[in-house]
N, C-alpha and C positions, 0 to 999 in steps of 0.2 A: 439221801442221805452224804453220798459221797461229795455232792456239791457245798453241803453244808459243812462240812468237813475244809473245805478244800476254802471254801468263804470265813470261817473261823481261822485258818495259818494266815490266808492273806490280811486278817485284823490283828492277829499277835503277831506280824511283818511288821506291818504298816509301825504299830506301837515303838518296836522296839527296833524297828532300825534293820532289823536283822537282813541277811542278801547271804548268796553264795557268790562267793567271786574268784575269777579265774583271774591269776597273776603272770604278767609277762615278766620279764625280764624286764624291763626299757619298765615295768609300772610305776614304780613307786617316784619314779621320774617324772610319766607324764603326772600323777595325781599332783607332783608339786605344778607342776605346770598347770594344769586346771585349776588349781590353789588362784594361783595369777593370775589367772583369766578374769575370774572370779572377783578376785579383789581389782580390778582395771573394771569391773562394773557396777562395783559396788561404790570406786570413784568415779563415776561416768552419774552415778543417782545426787551422788552427794556435795559433789565440784557446786553443780552450779547454784544450790543451798547458799554458796560464801558466807559459811560461820564463820564466826569469831574464832578465835583463841579462848574468848576469856566462855561463848558460847557454848564452844566446844565440853570445857574443862566443868565449869560451872553447874553447865543442866542438866544435857546432852549426855554424858557419860555417868554421872549418878542417876539420871531417871532410868538407862539403858541397865545399870546395874540391879538396881529397883528390880526391873522386868524380869532378869535375869534371876533375879535372888525366885521369882514367882514362878518360874518355870522351872528351878533347880525343885525346889519343894513337893513341886505337881509331878518332877521324875523318881524322887524320893516315893512318893505313896505307888507311882509303877511299879518301881524296883521291888518295895512288899509286895505288892497285889498279883505280883509275879512271880514272885519266889514262895507265896501261899500256894497258887496251886500244880509249879514243880513236882511235888511227889505223886500227885492224882495222874500230872501228865507222865513222868516216869513210868510210872504200875501202865497207863494204859500201853505207852511204845512198847515195855515188856511182853506185855501179854498179845501185843497185836503182832510182836516177832517170833514170839517161842511157841503160842499158839494161836494164830493168825486169826483170831479174835476182833471183833469190831470198840473201837471205842463205847463204852457205857451212852445211852441218854443223859444220864447224870454227870459224866461228865463236862459232853457237848454243850450242857445246861450250862452248866459250871463258865466255864470258859468265855461260852455268850455274854453271858448275863455281866463277866468280870470284865471283859473287854467293853462291852456298851456302856456301863460306869463308868470306866476308864475314859472312854472314848468326850463320853459327857463331860469328864472333868474338865477334859484339854483344850473343852473350847469355851469354856468360863475361864479358865487359865489365859486363853490366850485375849479373853475378852479384854483381864483386867490386863494382862501386859499392853495392848492397843489402849487403853486407856490411859495408865501412867502415863505411857510414850506423846500422845495424842496432847492430852492435857499441859505437859510441860512443853508439848512445842506451839501450841496456840499461845504461854506464855513469853516465851523465850524471844520467838522470828515476830522480828520487823513484818511488815506486808509484802514486802519484797519478794524475801524470803517465803513467804507461806509461798504467795501469786510463784517463785519457781518452783515449789515442793510440790503444789499440786498440777501443774502444767511440764514441769519436764519427766516427768513419768510414762510412760504408756504402757497400760495395764493389758492391753491388744500382743503384746509378748508374750506376757506370761500366759493369757488366758484369752483365745480369738474370739470368743462369746462375748467378750466384756463391749459395751457400748460407754467410751468413756466422755463421748458427749451429753450423754442421760444419768450420769454421776454425780450428785450433788460434790459440791468441794470437803465435805465432811467426809465422806465414801472415798474421795482420794485420799486425803489426807489420810486414812484409815487404811488402803490398800497400800500406797507409801511406807509408810511403818512395819508392816508386816514382812512387804520384801525385803527392804531395806533396814532398817533398824531391828528390828528382830532378828535380823540373820546375824549367824553363828560367826561370823568373820566382822559385823559390822563396828564392835567395841574397840576390835584392833585396829582396825583402819580408821577409824574418828581418834584414837590414842595416838598414832600415828600424824593424824592431822593437824592435831593437841602440839604436836615435839614433846611427847611421854613417852 
């Protein structure tokens, strides 16, 4: 039972991005520097594509906006689902602290069902986002840019178990899209590249 609750708690943390942080005096400065490191990494991936300003403004940014809108809609669904669970979780926590009562099987089942559904919806959402962006890239990039895209990013840096030589070009493009174009900072980096 304890392991199930820990697993469910981990699932919830993954969905909400919740984590406890210990901040130092210079913590926010370090966060800013880490953002700069991340921005530099995105540029290392994007610059070899030699995207023109017109490509970025007319094709890439609008497609990223569509993908981000798909993501926003899913996040609103998740917010609503989690908000609906809050009263039963509050009661379970109150009972646990005041009475030493374990959360009921009904609560555990409800949390598990909700988080599983949200996880499945998130996978579908990611597939939709990838589809929007890869469709745009197929239409927008010339042959050299496509070659640069599939060859400029080594997925082993993210997942050492991946074998790039066994990946199709489509799989490499999807991987690149997920790791670069769907990155939260990518939109702002692309706008800067376009001088916007």
